[in-house]
N, C-alpha and C positions, 0 to 999 in steps of 0.2 A: 874416471876424467866423464864429461858429461858432454854431451854432443850432439850431433841433429841429421838428422835427412827428409828428406820431401825430393816427390818425382813431378817434373815438368814437364808436362809436352808442348810444342812447336809446329804449329802449318805454318805450309806461308810457299815459294815458287826461289826457283832457279834456276841456272842459263848457265852456259858457259857461253867464255869472252869471246871462241872460237866461233860461236851462232847462238851472239843473243837474242835472236827473234823464237827460238828455238825454249820456251822458259817451260819447267817442264814441275813438277810437285817437290816438294820438299817435306821432309817432317823430321819430327826429334822427339827421343822419348830420353829423357834424361832424369836421373839419378844424383842428388845433391848432397852429398853430405861431411859433416867437418867430426872430425870420431874429440874433439875439445873442441869445449865453446874459446877458453881463456885464447887457447892459440888461436882459432879461427877471428875474437874481435883483436888479437896484434899484428897478424896479417893475412888477414882479409879474404882467407882461399881459401875455399873449399875441393870439391875434387868433386868430378865428373866420373861417371857411365853411363852409359846407354847402346841405347839405338840408335842411327841414322841414315835415311835415308834420300838421296838427290836422285829421285825418275833416271831412272838406266845405264844413269852412273856408279851410285853406290846403292843395293838393296838393301836393306836391312842389316847395316854394316855396326857392329859392335865398334860404337868409341870411345875413347877414356881421354879425359881430359880434367882441367879447373876451371873453376870459375872465384874470378880476382874483382873483388868489389873496388874501389880507387878513388877513397874520397876528395882526394887533390883536383883529378879528372870530370870528377860526377857521374862513374861511369862501372856500369857492371862488364869483364870483358871476360868472353866463353872464349877456348883453345879447347881445340880434339883434335885427336891426332884417328885415321882411319884405312881402312885398306879401301879400295873400290872396284869394281865387279870386275876391273883386267887389274886384282891382285897385288897393285900399286900403292905404296902409300899415302896419304893425303892430310894435311891439316887443316881444318875448319874454326877461323879466326872469325871472331864477331865481338858486338859492343851494341849494350843497351845505355844510352845517354843518358843521365837521369837529372829529370827537373822537377821539383815540386810546383809550377808551374802548370808543367801538361803533365803529369804523374800519373796517369793511364799510357798512352802512348811512351814515354819513359822505363815503365815496369810489365812492358806487356810487345815493344818492337826491338824487335835484332837484326841487324846488317851487318853481315859476315863477307870475305871473301875465302876461297878456298885455293890452297895450296897447295905444287905437286911436293915433290922429293928434293927439289933444287929451288925451294922455296920459292919461285915465280906463280904468283894469282893467274890462276886460270879458268875458277871462277869468277860467280856472286848470287848469294841467295837474301831474301829476303825476308822473313820468319816469323810469327807473333802467335804471343799467347792467348788461347782465345778468353778471357775474362770471366765472362759472362758465363760462356761455356764450362768451362773449365774450372775456376775458381773452387767449386767445392771439391772436387775429385781431388786438387793438391792440397784447400787444407787437411782432408782427412789422410793421405797420405804423409802429412808430418811430424816426424817420429821425432823420440828422444830418446836416445842411447845413452848409454851406463860401460 
């Protein structure tokens, strides 16, 4: 089977809804992988794995989940599970709105929310892929797998 993998780095800010004026750094280092291109084209789903940092809330936390491309809604949805500094499990859910009219933002801007174990929204994040600074490293990370 023919597959692919690449690494995406996103940086930005995060805040807890309980204290929205306390914005903290947010960093994601994600490996995107699809082990079978034919299955990916059909399902439009790839696996995500990597590291997530939400300043003081989850520092260098191992994160795993999925990336789903939805052509009908023109959206790339990211969902990651991770463990916070308190040892509890959380979900990071966000999306990129895909648009030909605003291609740069649609490929680089990820708006997300953080949910606790009871599926309550507890935080929000806005992170970006730095196309100027990181495009070269993303392209170099692209690998075809067999």
